[in-house]
C-alpha positions in Angstrom: -9.7 -35.4 -13.9 -6.0 -35.2 -13.5 -5.4 -35.4 -17.2 -7.9 -32.6 -17.8 -6.2 -30.4 -15.3 -2.8 -31.1 -17.0 -4.4 -30.4 -20.4 -5.8 -27.1 -19.2 -2.4 -26.0 -17.8 -0.2 -27.3 -20.6 0.5 -23.9 -22.0 1.8 -22.8 -18.6 4.1 -25.8 -18.5 5.5 -24.7 -21.9 5.9 -21.2 -20.6 7.7 -22.4 -17.5 10.1 -24.5 -19.5 10.9 -21.5 -21.7 11.4 -19.3 -18.6 13.8 -21.8 -17.2 15.7 -21.9 -20.5 16.0 -18.1 -20.6 17.2 -17.8 -17.0 19.7 -20.6 -17.5 21.3 -18.9 -20.6 21.3 -15.5 -18.8 23.2 -17.2 -16.0 25.6 -18.7 -18.5 26.4 -15.2 -19.8 26.9 -13.8 -16.3 29.2 -16.7 -15.4 30.8 -16.9 -18.9 29.8 -20.5 -19.3 30.4 -21.2 -23.0 28.7 -24.6 -22.9 25.3 -23.1 -21.7 25.5 -20.2 -24.1 26.7 -22.0 -27.2 26.1 -25.7 -26.5 28.5 -26.7 -29.4 31.5 -25.1 -31.0 29.9 -25.2 -34.5 26.6 -23.8 -33.2 25.5 -20.2 -32.8 25.2 -18.8 -29.3 22.0 -17.7 -27.7 22.8 -14.0 -27.0 21.8 -12.4 -23.7 19.0 -10.3 -25.3 17.4 -13.4 -26.6 17.5 -15.1 -23.2 16.2 -11.9 -21.6 13.2 -11.8 -24.1 12.4 -15.5 -23.4 12.4 -14.8 -19.6 10.2 -11.7 -19.8 7.7 -13.0 -22.4 7.4 -16.3 -20.5 6.6 -14.4 -17.3 3.9 -12.5 -19.1 2.5 -15.7 -20.5 2.4 -17.3 -17.0 0.2 -14.4 -15.8 -1.9 -14.1 -18.9 -4.8 -16.2 -17.6 -5.8 -13.5 -15.1 -8.5 -11.0 -15.9 -6.1 -8.1 -15.5 -3.8 -8.4 -18.6 -1.7 -5.3 -17.7 1.4 -7.3 -16.6 1.3 -9.6 -19.6 1.1 -6.7 -22.0 3.9 -4.9 -20.2 6.1 -7.9 -20.7 5.1 -8.2 -24.3 5.9 -4.4 -24.8 9.4 -4.9 -23.3 10.1 -7.8 -25.7 8.7 -5.8 -28.6 11.1 -2.9 -27.8 14.2 -5.0 -27.5 13.5 -7.0 -30.7 12.2 -4.0 -32.6 15.4 -2.0 -31.8 17.4 -5.0 -33.1 15.5 -4.9 -36.4 16.1 -1.2 -36.6 19.8 -1.8 -36.3 19.8 -4.4 -39.1 17.8 -2.1 -41.4 19.7 1.1 -40.7 23.2 -0.2 -39.9 23.2 2.1 -36.9 24.4 0.6 -33.6 22.0 1.7 -30.9 23.9 -0.1 -28.1 21.1 -2.6 -27.4 23.4 -5.5 -28.1 25.6 -4.8 -25.1 23.1 -3.1 -22.9 23.0 -5.9 -20.3 26.3 -7.8 -20.6 29.6 -7.5 -22.6 29.5 -10.4 -25.1 32.4 -12.9 -24.7 31.5 -15.1 -27.7 30.7 -13.9 -31.2 30.8 -17.1 -33.3 27.6 -17.3 -35.5 26.7 -13.6 -35.1 27.0 -10.8 -37.6 27.7 -8.4 -34.7 28.8 -9.7 -31.3 25.9 -10.0 -28.9 23.2 -9.3 -31.5 20.3 -11.7 -31.8 19.6 -13.2 -35.3 17.2 -11.3 -37.5 14.9 -14.4 -37.6 14.8 -14.5 -33.8 14.0 -10.8 -33.6 11.1 -11.1 -36.1 9.7 -14.1 -34.3 9.7 -12.1 -31.0 8.1 -9.1 -32.7 5.3 -11.3 -34.1 4.5 -13.1 -30.8 4.7 -9.9 -28.7 2.4 -8.0 -31.1 -0.1 -10.9 -31.1 -0.5 -10.5 -27.3 -2.0 -7.0 -27.9 -4.7 -8.7 -30.1 -5.6 -11.2 -27.4 -9.4 -10.9 -27.6 -12.1 -13.5 -27.8 -13.1 -12.7 -31.4 -12.5 -14.3 -34.8 -9.9 -11.8 -36.0 -7.8 -12.3 -32.9 -8.0 -16.1 -33.3 -6.7 -15.9 -36.8 -3.9 -13.6 -35.8 -2.7 -15.8 -33.0 -2.9 -19.0 -35.1 -1.0 -17.3 -38.0 1.7 -15.9 -35.8 2.2 -19.1 -33.9 2.4 -21.2 -37.1 5.0 -18.8 -38.6 7.1 -19.0 -35.5 6.9 -22.8 -35.3 7.8 -23.1 -39.0 10.8 -20.7 -38.8 12.0 -22.3 -35.6 11.7 -25.9 -36.9 13.8 -24.8 -40.0 16.4 -23.6 -37.5 16.5 -26.9 -35.7 16.6 -28.9 -38.9 19.4 -26.7 -40.1 21.6 -27.8 -37.3 20.5 -31.4 -37.6 21.1 -31.7 -41.4 23.9 -29.2 -41.8 22.4 -26.5 -43.9 22.2 -22.7 -43.4 18.7 -22.1 -42.0 19.3 -18.3 -41.9 20.1 -18.0 -45.7 16.7 -16.7 -46.6 16.7 -13.8 -44.1 19.4 -11.7 -45.8 21.4 -11.8 -42.6 23.5 -14.8 -41.7 23.6 -14.5 -38.0 22.1 -17.8 -37.1 19.3 -18.6 -34.7 20.7 -20.7 -31.9 19.4 -24.3 -31.6 18.1 -23.7 -28.0 16.6 -20.4 -29.3 14.7 -22.4 -31.9 13.4 -24.8 -29.3 12.3 -21.9 -27.0 10.4 -20.3 -29.9 8.6 -23.5 -30.7 7.6 -23.9 -27.0 6.3 -20.3 -26.9 4.2 -20.7 -30.0 2.8 -24.0 -28.8 1.9 -22.3 -25.5 0.0 -19.6 -27.3 -1.9 -22.2 -29.5 -2.7 -24.3 -26.5 -3.9 -21.3 -24.5 -6.2 -20.4 -27.4 -7.5 -23.9 -27.5 -8.3 -23.8 -23.7 -10.0 -20.4 -24.0 -12.2 -21.6 -26.9 -13.5 -24.4 -24.8 -15.2 -21.8 -22.6 -16.9 -20.1 -25.6 -20.4 -20.9 -26.8 -20.7 -23.7 -29.3 -21.2 -21.4 -32.3 -18.0 -19.5 -31.5 -15.9 -22.6 -31.0 -16.3 -23.9 -34.5 -12.9 -22.7 -35.6 -11.0 -26.0 -35.3 -11.0 -27.0 -39.0 -10.1 -23.5 -40.3 -7.3 -23.3 -37.7 -5.9 -26.7 -38.7 -6.1 -25.7 -42.4 -4.4 -22.4 -41.6 -1.6 -24.1 -39.6 -1.0 -26.8 -42.3 -1.1 -24.1 -45.1 1.4 -21.9 -43.4 3.8 -24.7 -42.5 3.5 -26.0 -46.1 4.3 -22.5 -47.4 7.3 -22.3 -45.2 8.4 -25.8 -46.4 8.1 -24.7 -50.0 9.8 -21.4 -49.3 12.8 -23.2 -47.7 13.0 -25.8 -50.5 13.4 -22.8 -52.9 15.9 -21.3 -50.5 17.9 -24.5 -50.5 17.9 -24.5 -54.3 19.1 -20.9 -54.3 21.6 -21.8 -51.7 22.9 -24.6 -53.8 23.3 -22.2 -56.7 25.4 -19.9 -54.6 27.6 -22.9 -53.6 28.2 -23.5 -57.3 29.2 -19.9 -57.7 31.7 -20.2 -54.9 33.0 -23.5 -56.5 33.4 -21.7 -59.8 35.3 -18.9 -58.0 37.6 -21.5 -56.4 38.4 -23.0 -59.8 39.1 -19.6 -61.1 41.5 -18.9 -58.3 43.3 -22.2 -59.1 43.6 -21.2 -62.7 45.0 -17.8 -61.7 47.6 -19.5 -59.6 48.6 -21.6 -62.5 48.7 -18.6 -64.8 51.2 -16.8 -62.6 53.4 -19.9 -62.0 53.6 -20.8 -65.7 55.5 -17.6 -66.6 57.8 -18.1 -63.5 58.5 -21.6 -64.6 59.1 -20.5 -68.2 61.5 -17.7 -67.0 63.6 -19.9 -64.8 63.8 -22.6 -67.5 64.9 -19.9 -70.0 67.7 -18.8 -67.6 68.6 -22.5 -67.2 68.9 -22.9 -70.9 71.0 -19.8 -71.2 73.3 -21.3 -68.6 73.5 -24.6 -70.5 74.3 -22.6 -73.7 77.1 -20.6 -72.0 75.3 -17.3 -72.5 76.5 -16.0 -69.1 80.2 -15.4 -69.6 80.5 -13.8 -66.2 78.6 -13.0 -63.0 77.7 -9.5 -64.1 75.8 -10.6 -67.1 73.8 -13.0 -65.0 73.1 -10.2 -62.5 71.6 -8.0 -65.2 69.3 -10.8 -66.3 68.3 -11.6 -62.6 67.6 -7.9 -62.0 65.0 -7.8 -64.8 63.3 -10.8 -63.2 62.9 -8.9 -59.9 61.2 -6.1 -61.8 58.8 -8.4 -63.6 57.7 -10.9 -60.9 56.0 -9.8 -57.7 57.1 -11.6 -54.5 60.5 -12.7 -55.9 63.0 -12.3 -53.0 66.2 -14.0 -54.2 67.7 -15.8 -57.3 70.7 -18.0 -57.1 72.7 -20.5 -59.2 74.0 -23.7 -57.5 76.4 -26.0 -59.4 76.1 -29.7 -59.9 77.3 -30.3 -56.3 74.5 -28.0 -55.0 77.1 -25.4 -54.0 75.8 -21.8 -54.4 78.0 -19.8 -56.9 76.0 -16.7 -57.8 73.3 -14.9 -55.7 71.1 -11.9 -56.4 70.7 -9.7 -54.6 73.5 -9.9 -52.1 71.8 -7.8 -49.4 69.7 -9.3 -46.6 72.2 -12.0 -46.0 72.6 -13.0 -49.7 76.4 -12.9 -49.6 76.5 -15.5 -46.8 74.8 -18.0 -49.2 77.8 -18.0 -51.6 79.6 -21.4 -51.4 76.9 -22.7 -49.2 75.4 -26.2 -49.8 71.6 -25.8 -50.5 70.9 -29.5 -50.7 70.5 -29.9 -46.9 67.1 -28.1 -46.7 64.4 -30.7 -46.2 61.7 -28.6 -47.7 63.7 -28.4 -50.9 65.8 -31.6 -51.1 63.1 -34.1 -52.0 61.4 -31.9 -54.6 64.9 -30.9 -56.1 65.8 -34.6 -56.6 62.5 -35.1 -58.5 63.2 -32.0 -60.6 66.7 -33.3 -61.5 65.4 -36.7 -62.4 62.5 -35.4 -64.5 64.5 -32.5 -66.1 61.7 -30.0 -65.3 61.0 -27.1 -62.9 59.5 -27.9 -59.5 58.2 -26.1 -56.4 59.4 -26.7 -52.9 57.1 -27.0 -49.9 56.3 -23.9 -48.0 59.0 -22.8 -45.5 60.3 -19.8 -43.7 62.6 -17.8 -46.1 65.9 -16.5 -45.0 64.8 -13.1 -46.3 61.9 -13.2 -43.8 58.3 -14.5 -44.2 56.7 -17.7 -45.3 57.3 -18.6 -49.0 58.5 -21.3 -51.4 61.3 -22.0 -53.8 61.0 -22.7 -57.5 64.0 -24.4 -59.1 64.8 -25.4 -62.6 67.6 -27.9 -63.3 70.4 -27.0 -65.9 71.2 -29.7 -68.4 73.5 -29.7 -71.4 73.0 -32.8 -73.4 72.0 -34.8 -70.4 74.8 -33.4 -68.4 73.7 -31.9 -65.1 75.2 -28.4 -64.5 73.3 -27.3 -61.4 70.0 -25.5 -60.7 68.5 -22.0 -61.0 66.5 -21.3 -57.8 64.0 -18.5 -57.1 62.7 -17.8 -53.6 59.2 -16.3 -53.5 57.3 -14.7 -50.6 53.8 -16.2 -50.5 51.7 -13.2 -49.5 52.5 -10.7 -52.3 52.3 -13.5 -54.9 48.8 -14.6 -53.8 47.5 -11.1 -53.2 48.6 -10.0 -56.7 47.2 -13.0 -58.6 44.0 -13.6 -56.7 41.0 -11.1 -56.5 39.9 -11.8 -53.0 37.3 -9.1 -52.8 34.4 -10.6 -50.8 36.1 -13.9 -50.2 38.3 -15.5 -47.5 41.1 -17.6 -48.9 43.2 -20.1 -46.9 45.9 -22.5 -48.4 47.0 -25.7 -46.6 50.0 -27.9 -47.3 50.2 -31.2 -45.5 47.3 -30.1 -43.3 49.1 -27.0 -42.1 47.9 -23.5 -43.0 50.5 -21.7 -45.1 48.6 -18.7 -46.3 45.3 -16.9 -45.2 43.7 -13.7 -46.4 41.8 -13.3 -43.2 39.3 -15.1 -40.9 35.6 -15.8 -41.4 32.9 -16.5 -38.8 33.2 -20.2 -37.8 29.5 -21.0 -38.3 29.3 -19.1 -41.6 32.5 -20.9 -42.7 31.0 -24.2 -41.9 28.0 -23.6 -44.1 29.8 -22.0 -47.1 33.4 -23.2 -47.2 34.6 -24.8 -50.5 37.6 -27.1 -50.6 39.6 -28.0 -53.7 42.9 -29.6 -54.4 45.7 -27.8 -56.4 48.4 -29.8 -58.2 51.1 -28.1 -60.2 54.9 -28.4 -60.4 54.9 -30.8 -57.5 52.7 -28.6 -55.3 50.1 -30.5 -53.3 47.9 -27.8 -51.8 44.4 -27.7 -50.4 42.5 -24.4 -51.1 39.7 -23.4 -48.8 37.5 -20.5 -50.1 34.8 -18.9 -48.0 32.5 -16.2 -49.4 31.5 -13.2 -47.3 27.8 -12.6 -46.5 27.7 -9.7 -48.9 28.7 -12.0 -51.8 25.9 -14.4 -50.8 23.3 -11.6 -50.6 24.2 -10.4 -54.1 23.3 -13.7 -55.6 20.2 -14.3 -53.5 16.8 -14.5 -55.3 13.7 -12.8 -54.1 11.4 -15.5 -55.5 11.3 -17.7 -52.4 10.2 -14.7 -50.2 7.5 -13.9 -52.7 6.3 -17.5 -52.7 6.3 -17.4 -48.9 4.3 -14.1 -48.7 1.7 -15.3 -51.2 1.5 -18.8 -49.7 0.9 -17.4 -46.2 -1.6 -14.9 -47.5 -3.5 -17.6 -49.4 -3.5 -19.8 -46.3 -4.9 -17.0 -44.2 -7.6 -16.2 -46.8 -8.5 -19.9 -47.1 -8.8 -20.2 -43.3 -11.1 -17.1 -43.3 -13.1 -18.5 -46.2 -13.6 -21.8 -44.4 -14.7 -19.9 -41.3 -17.3 -18.0 -43.3 -18.5 -21.2 -44.8 -18.7 -22.9 -41.4 -20.6 -20.0 -40.0 -23.0 -19.8 -43.0 -23.6 -23.6 -42.7 -24.3 -23.3 -39.0 -26.5 -20.2 -39.5 -28.5 -22.2 -42.1 -28.9 -25.1 -39.8 -29.9 -22.9 -36.9 -32.5 -21.1 -39.1 -33.9 -24.3 -40.3 -34.2 -25.7 -36.8 -35.8 -22.4 -35.6 -38.4 -22.5 -38.4 -39.1 -26.2 -37.7 -39.9 -25.2 -34.1 -42.0 -22.4 -35.3 -43.8 -24.6 -37.7 -44.7 -27.1 -34.9 -46.2 -24.2 -32.8 -47.9 -22.3 -35.6 -49.4 -25.1 -37.7 -52.7 -24.7 -35.8 -52.7 -20.9 -35.8 -53.7 -19.2 -39.1 -52.1 -15.7 -39.0 -52.5 -12.6 -41.2 -49.4 -10.5 -41.4 -49.5 -6.9 -42.5 -46.4 -4.6 -42.8 -46.7 -0.8 -42.3 -44.1 2.0 -42.6 -43.4 4.5 -39.9 -46.4 6.6 -41.1 -48.7 3.7 -40.8 -49.0 3.4 -44.6 -49.3 -0.2 -45.8 -46.2 -1.7 -47.4 -47.3 -5.3 -48.0 -49.3 -8.2 -46.5 -49.0 -11.9 -46.7 -51.0 -14.3 -48.9 -53.3 -15.3 -46.0 -54.2 -11.7 -45.5 -54.9 -11.3 -49.2 -57.0 -14.4 -49.3 -59.1 -13.6 -46.3 -59.4 -9.9 -46.8 -59.8 -10.3 -50.6 -57.4 -7.5 -51.3 -54.3 -7.7 -53.3 -51.1 -6.0 -51.9 -51.1 -3.7 -54.9 -54.6 -2.6 -54.2 -53.9 -1.4 -50.7 -50.2 -0.7 -50.9 -49.6 3.0 -49.9 -53.0 3.4 -48.1 -53.3 4.2 -44.4 -54.6 1.7 -41.9 -56.9 1.0 -40.0 -59.4 2.8 -42.3 -59.2 0.1 -45.0 -60.5 -3.1 -43.6 -61.3 -2.3 -39.9 -64.8 -1.5 -38.8 -64.6 2.3 -38.8 -67.1 2.7 -35.9 -65.1 0.3 -33.8 -61.9 2.2 -34.6 -63.4 5.6 -33.7 -64.8 4.2 -30.5 -61.5 2.8 -29.5 -59.8 6.1 -30.3 -62.3 7.9 -28.1 -61.5 5.4 -25.3 -57.8 6.1 -25.5 -58.4 9.9 -25.7 -60.4 9.7 -22.5 -57.6 7.8 -20.9 -54.9 10.3 -21.9 -57.1 13.3 -21.6 -56.5 14.7 -25.1 -57.8 14.1 -28.6 -56.0 11.6 -30.8 -55.6 11.7 -34.6 -55.7 8.5 -36.7 -52.3 7.6 -38.0 -48.9 7.6 -36.3 -50.3 9.3 -33.2 -53.0 6.7 -32.9 -50.3 3.9 -33.1 -48.1 5.8 -30.5 -50.8 5.7 -27.8 -51.8 2.2 -28.9 -48.3 1.1 -27.7 -48.2 3.4 -24.7 -51.4 2.1 -23.3 -50.5 -1.5 -23.9 -53.2 -2.3 -26.5 -50.7 -3.6 -29.0 -50.8 -7.0 -27.4 -53.7 -9.3 -28.3 -56.5 -6.8 -28.8 -59.6 -8.0 -30.6 -61.0 -6.3 -33.7 -63.6 -6.8 -36.3 -62.0 -7.1 -39.8 -64.1 -6.6 -42.9 -63.1 -8.1 -46.3 -63.5 -6.5 -49.6 -66.8 -8.2 -50.2 -68.1 -7.3 -46.8 -67.4 -10.5 -45.0 -66.7 -9.9 -41.3 -64.0 -11.7 -39.3 -63.2 -11.6 -35.6 -59.4 -11.2 -35.3 -56.9 -10.9 -32.5 -54.3 -8.3 -33.3 -50.7 -8.2 -32.1 -48.7 -5.2 -33.2 -44.9 -4.8 -33.0 -42.5 -2.0 -33.8 -39.7 -2.4 -36.2 -36.6 -0.4 -35.0 -33.3 0.5 -36.6 -29.9 0.5 -34.9 -30.6 3.8 -33.2 -33.9 2.7 -31.8 -36.0 4.8 -34.2 -39.3 3.3 -35.5 -39.0 2.4 -39.1 -42.3 0.5 -39.4 -44.9 -1.8 -37.8 -45.8 -5.4 -38.2 -49.4 -6.4 -37.5 -50.3 -10.1 -37.0 -54.0 -11.0 -37.1 -55.2 -14.4 -35.9 -58.5 -15.9 -37.2 -59.4 -18.8 -34.9 -61.9 -20.1 -37.5 -59.2 -20.4 -40.2 -56.7 -22.6 -38.5 -56.1 -25.0 -41.5 -55.6 -22.1 -43.9 -53.2 -20.5 -41.5 -51.1 -23.7 -41.3 -50.6 -23.7 -45.1 -49.7 -20.0 -44.9 -47.1 -20.5 -42.2 -45.5 -23.4 -44.2 -45.2 -21.3 -47.3 -43.9 -18.4 -45.4 -41.4 -20.5 -43.6 -40.1 -22.0 -46.9 -39.6 -18.5 -48.4 -37.8 -17.1 -45.3 -35.6 -20.3 -45.1 -34.7 -19.9 -48.8 -34.0 -16.2 -48.4 -31.8 -16.9 -45.4 -29.9 -19.6 -47.2 -29.4 -17.4 -50.3 -28.4 -14.5 -48.1 -25.9 -16.5 -46.2 -24.4 -18.0 -49.4 -24.4 -14.6 -51.1 -22.7 -13.0 -48.1 -20.1 -15.7 -48.0 -19.4 -15.6 -51.8 -19.2 -11.8 -51.7 -16.9 -11.9 -48.7 -14.6 -14.5 -50.2 -14.5 -12.7 -53.6 -13.7 -9.4 -51.9 -11.0 -10.9 -49.7 -9.3 -13.1 -52.3 -9.7 -11.4 -55.7 -7.7 -8.3 -54.7 -4.7 -10.4 -53.4 -5.0 -12.5 -56.5 -4.7 -9.5 -58.7 -1.7 -8.3 -56.8 -0.1 -11.8 -57.1 -0.8 -11.9 -60.8 0.7 -8.4 -61.2 3.9 -9.3 -59.3 4.2 -12.4 -61.5 3.9 -10.3 -64.7 6.5 -7.8 -63.3 8.9 -10.7 -62.5 8.5 -12.1 -66.0 9.1 -8.8 -67.6 12.2 -8.1 -65.4 13.6 -11.5 -66.1 13.0 -11.0 -69.8 14.6 -7.5 -69.8 17.6 -8.8 -68.0 18.0 -11.7 -70.3 17.7 -14.3 -67.5 16.7 -17.7 -68.8 16.1 -19.8 -65.7 13.8 -22.7 -66.3 13.3 -23.3 -62.6 12.2 -19.7 -62.0 9.8 -19.8 -65.0 8.4 -23.0 -63.7 7.8 -21.5 -60.3 6.1 -18.5 -62.0 3.9 -20.8 -64.0 3.1 -22.6 -60.8 2.0 -19.4 -59.1 -0.2 -18.5 -62.1 -1.7 -22.0 -61.9 -2.5 -21.5 -58.3 -4.1 -18.2 -59.1 -6.3 -19.8 -61.8 -7.3 -22.6 -59.3 -8.3 -20.1 -56.7 -10.2 -18.1 -59.2 -12.0 -21.2 -60.3 -13.0 -21.9 -56.7 -14.5 -18.4 -56.5 -16.3 -18.8 -59.7 -17.7 -22.1 -58.4 -19.0 -20.5 -55.3 -20.6 -17.7 -57.3 -22.1 -20.4 -59.5 -23.6 -22.2 -56.6 -25.1 -19.0 -55.3 -26.6 -18.0 -58.6 -27.4 -21.5 -59.8 -25.3 -21.3 -63.0 -23.0 -24.0 -64.5 -19.5 -23.0 -65.4 -16.9 -25.2 -67.2 -13.3 -24.7 -67.9 -13.4 -26.1 -71.5 -14.3 -23.9 -74.4 -14.1 -23.7 -78.2 -10.7 -22.5 -79.2 -9.7 -20.7 -82.4 -6.3 -22.1 -83.3 -5.0 -19.0 -85.0 -5.9 -16.9 -81.9 -4.4 -19.4 -79.6 -1.1 -19.5 -81.6 -1.0 -15.7 -81.8 -1.4 -15.3 -78.0 1.3 -18.0 -77.4 3.8 -16.4 -79.8 3.3 -13.1 -78.0 5.0 -14.6 -75.0 8.2 -15.6 -76.8 8.4 -13.3 -79.8 10.9 -10.9 -78.1 12.9 -13.7 -76.7 13.3 -15.3 -80.2 14.2 -11.9 -81.6 16.8 -11.1 -79.0 18.5 -14.5 -79.6 18.5 -14.0 -83.4 16.2 -16.9 -84.0 13.8 -16.7 -87.0 10.3 -17.7 -85.9 7.8 -18.5 -88.7 4.1 -19.6 -88.3 1.8 -20.9 -90.9 -1.8 -21.5 -89.7 -4.7 -22.7 -91.8 -7.6 -20.4 -91.1 -10.9 -21.4 -89.3 -9.4 -24.2 -87.3 -11.3 -24.8 -84.1 -11.0 -27.4 -81.3 -12.5 -27.8 -77.8 -10.3 -27.8 -74.7 -8.5 -25.7 -72.1 -6.7 -22.9 -74.0 -4.1 -22.2 -71.3 -3.0 -25.9 -71.3 -2.6 -26.1 -75.1 -0.7 -22.8 -75.0 1.5 -24.3 -72.3 2.4 -27.2 -74.6 3.1 -24.9 -77.5 5.2 -22.6 -75.4 7.3 -25.5 -74.1 7.9 -26.8 -77.6 8.9 -23.3 -78.8 11.4 -22.9 -75.9 12.9 -26.3 -76.6 13.3 -25.5 -80.3 15.0 -22.2 -79.5 17.5 -23.9 -77.2 18.1 -26.5 -79.9 19.1 -24.0 -82.6 21.3 -21.9 -80.3 24.5 -23.5 -81.8 23.2 -24.0 -85.3 24.5 -21.9 -88.2 20.9 -21.5 -89.4 18.6 -20.5 -86.5 15.0 -21.1 -87.6 11.9 -22.4 -85.8 8.6 -23.1 -87.6 5.1 -23.6 -86.3 2.4 -25.0 -88.6 -1.2 -25.9 -88.1 -3.6 -27.6 -90.6 -6.3 -30.2 -90.9 -4.9 -33.8 -91.2 -6.2 -37.3 -90.5 -9.6 -36.0 -89.4 -8.2 -33.6 -86.8 -6.0 -30.6 -86.3 -2.3 -31.1 -86.5 0.0 -28.5 -84.9 3.7 -29.0 -85.4 6.9 -27.3 -84.2 10.1 -27.9 -86.1 13.6 -26.4 -85.9 17.0 -26.4 -87.7 18.9 -27.8 -84.7 21.1 -30.9 -84.6 18.1 -33.1 -83.9 17.4 -35.7 -81.2 19.9 -38.6 -81.3 18.3 -41.8 -82.5 19.2 -43.8 -79.3 17.5 -41.2 -77.1 14.2 -40.8 -79.0 12.5 -43.5 -77.0 13.4 -41.7 -73.7 12.5 -38.1 -74.3 8.9 -38.5 -73.1 10.0 -40.0 -69.8 9.7 -37.7 -66.7 13.0 -36.1 -65.6 14.9 -37.2 -68.8 16.7 -34.2 -70.4 19.5 -33.6 -72.9 20.1 -30.1 -71.6 23.0 -29.0 -69.3 22.6 -29.2 -65.5 20.6 -26.2 -64.3 18.9 -25.6 -67.8 16.1 -28.1 -67.6 14.6 -30.8 -65.3 13.1 -33.0 -68.0 9.4 -32.5 -67.3 8.2 -30.3 -70.2 7.6 -33.1 -72.8 6.2 -35.5 -70.2 3.7 -32.9 -69.0 2.9 -31.8 -72.6 2.1 -35.4 -73.5 -0.2 -35.7 -70.5 -2.1 -32.5 -71.5 -2.6 -33.5 -75.1 -3.7 -37.0 -74.1 -6.2 -35.5 -71.6 -7.7 -33.6 -74.6 -8.1 -36.9 -76.5 -5.1 -36.2 -78.8 -1.7 -37.5 -79.7 1.7 -36.0 -79.0 4.9 -37.5 -80.7 8.2 -36.8 -82.4 8.0 -37.2 -86.2 10.6 -39.8 -87.1 10.1 -39.3 -90.8 11.1 -35.6 -90.7 14.6 -34.5 -91.6 14.3 -31.8 -89.0 13.4 -32.1 -85.3 9.6 -32.0 -85.6 7.2 -32.4 -82.7 3.5 -33.0 -83.6 0.3 -32.3 -81.6 -2.8 -33.9 -83.1 -6.2 -32.9 -81.5 -9.8 -33.7 -82.5 -11.5 -30.9 -84.5 -14.5 -29.1 -83.0 -17.5 -29.8 -85.2 -19.4 -26.8 -86.4 
């Protein structure tokens, strides 16, 4: 008993925990307690508005079990307004003041704008608050609550895992303000509370309305799986962005080297001129030094120190330059060690970073002067770091920081700490004795520019398919339950009616006969066609008895009554429609004593649309038993077919339209990728996967239709090879043309085989793409596709003029995940999958070792005429 009470109140426990969480964080903001608000320095804070929404929504959930739902809906409306305004701010870029409405934020780490809740948090709040307005005890409300709760749980779990495993869980949202870890936990608790409350409420419903468990579980698993696949694609896209940042970091290192190399060359040139005696006096050196100042950004001072490290010449003399003359420059620790190495190695070197006497942080580059191994001193150039780095590095969209010996020596700005943790790229720079660590952090705008829309499309269609599948399973369950209930009802009827032979006659609203059952036809000796369209009771009733009964009713109501609808109207008003006894005359004149029960058939507005008359002949019980059994079987079969037909029609209507939209989006994606020249094997593979899922769902629909109409469909068919090849080449013709690759096909006519055309086309398309990649670097770019009869079957080959497969790799190319392509251009599954498809068709797939070209062969059995 205690466990049942706890189980029935578990959703309130979840709501209470979330309420405590919201109140605690709100208190943390009021008291400026960073530990409560942020938990950890690397974590995003839970902003005040988020804590406020948790508090308000939890209060509404705690009072949602009452009959009056006003308070609960008001709480949901408040949460909807706060989160909705936040989304409006993200979409429009307009600050509505909602972020600082309650408190002035004192921490902004992990937020795009100080005090603003993450976009994922706002969307989760919008979904759960809207779902409260659909809180009804019907099927659609059930699906909405389960869908919303599953989405919130999935998104929140990703947020938790992001902190646990160190990846950016907010990457797929287009805004990189992260959901706080305690926000994620609170969202999970709210979603679980909603699901558990739904479970408790379903226990109170009738048995037929509680059969939603399996569809709900399927829906939950489907949505969570879709979110998992979505985030796996997000992580792949995220990894690609990291590689882009890494490439940018390497580019920056190359730019630094490109600016230092001319500086090094210039100083060494001046050193050589010194060694050659080109500078006869100080003025000549000044003229040369002045040209260096014009040419090199960031150069603050040039000087010449003799072999005893005593400064002799300085340019310019202003800003304390004159004080350096006759000074010893070997005492500076930042320069001394590196200068000694430069003298010993006879090459230019860079000092460590230091505060320059001209002001600002910079470094010194010095080149030793040697004349036939005789040391004559050094040429030194002092450079200010900031103008040097700002000139040589394009930092648009990036934050750059340079460290030396663990100390920051240059920074282009600061980035958000949480965002920096997820996206920072470190690399080492070594040149002319410099030992620097370069830290590069992209801005959110750079990441958004390189973000793909494919994961979001997969998520949308995955969730849509999960919802439709849940609805389909619910329809199926209801149809199965209806069939079972109908069967049970007819079994009970059969038990009660086996001993009662009944005649059933259907009339329209004008008392004209529509049809009658076989028992009536047999006993009355009329066929339905004979009496259909004729009025009753003039056909087989004793007319004298009918007239006498009419006169009796006329006497009761005090007016004359016409035979027809008026006769039937008073028949019901006076209560004679129940078990009145009549004499029935068959076509041959045989008379029967029958008990008549007459019922009205009404439409939705209560208007009479017909009558059903049931006549019982107590002398024909056995015949009536047979009649009832036949009638029951017909009605049961009609009910079953109607249920199945309704289910198939509903599913086809609900699924075919989204499938068409999905297929259209896939086609658009392919066309856009082709037009932009993007060749991404992973994207293509995902598009193929989407099309495969579409075909699978379509096959399910066809199967259900097949069951309903008792047909037999199969996926295999007779394939004309020339048609198959033409359709396949259509997919890649433009691609070959744009790459300058000649594509030739030679197909023997009238070749036919049996199989699944889309699978064979998949194999051919894979081989053609591989061939095009192989000839990319060849002087002659040609790919050939040939098909002919050989060895009792059909041989289709694809050959190219590429460099060929190395002999030592030929035994491995069919292995899964083995690829000779560069990283990011292939995963090594194409040939393995192709081999599996061909073998499943009873054929062979191999690399022709006897061919001078790279030639892959597909051999398939020929379809016999």
